[in-house]
C-alpha positions in Angstrom: 112.2 78.2 127.7 112.7 80.9 125.2 110.7 80.8 122.0 112.2 81.8 118.7 111.1 85.2 117.5 108.9 85.1 114.1 110.0 87.1 111.3 107.4 89.4 110.0 105.6 88.5 106.7 106.8 91.7 105.0 109.1 94.5 106.1 107.1 97.5 107.2 108.1 99.4 103.9 106.9 96.6 101.6 103.8 96.2 103.7 103.2 100.0 103.4 103.5 99.6 99.6 101.3 96.6 99.4 98.6 98.7 101.4 98.9 101.6 99.0 98.5 99.3 96.0 95.6 97.6 97.5 94.0 100.9 98.4 94.3 102.1 94.7 93.0 98.7 93.4 89.9 98.9 95.7 89.4 102.6 94.8 89.1 102.0 91.1 87.2 98.7 91.4 84.6 100.4 93.6 83.9 102.9 90.9 82.9 100.1 88.5 79.2 100.4 89.0 78.6 97.6 86.4 80.3 95.1 88.8 77.4 95.3 91.3 77.7 92.7 93.9 81.1 91.4 92.5 82.5 94.8 93.0 81.6 94.7 96.6 83.0 91.4 97.2 86.3 92.4 95.5 86.5 95.5 97.7 85.8 93.6 101.0 88.3 90.8 100.0 91.0 93.5 99.7 89.9 95.3 102.9 90.2 92.0 104.6 93.7 91.5 103.3 94.6 95.0 104.3 93.4 94.4 107.9 95.4 91.2 108.1 98.4 93.1 106.8 98.1 95.7 109.2 97.6 93.1 112.1 100.5 91.0 111.2 103.2 93.7 110.0 102.4 96.8 112.3 100.8 95.4 115.4 102.8 92.3 115.6 100.0 89.9 116.0 102.4 87.2 114.5 104.3 87.3 117.8 101.2 86.5 120.0 100.0 83.1 121.0 98.3 80.9 118.4 94.7 81.5 120.0 95.0 85.4 119.6 96.3 85.0 116.1 93.2 82.7 115.2 90.9 85.0 116.8 92.0 88.0 114.9 91.8 85.8 111.7 88.3 84.7 112.2 87.3 88.2 113.4 88.5 89.7 110.2 86.7 87.2 108.1 83.6 87.4 110.1 83.4 91.1 110.0 84.0 91.1 106.1 81.1 88.4 105.8 78.7 90.4 108.0 79.2 93.7 106.0 78.9 91.9 102.7 75.7 90.2 104.0 74.1 93.3 105.3 74.8 95.5 102.3 
């Protein structure tokens, strides 16, 4: 039985633009020293979204089986939580 091919969330060019925009936002928000822990949380949240975008749009994880997609989603969240907690 053939499975239907899933469409990517974003076209690669739109994903690239989103990654550039997210990089600029995290760069400027990291420079706000008054933000403290909040600034770190914002940067880690943006970094996690960027990782998920790369996984889904460029590494085609959306075409993998559900356990693989779930694993990479949990892995991304776990890494962000660990880095934030250890900072």
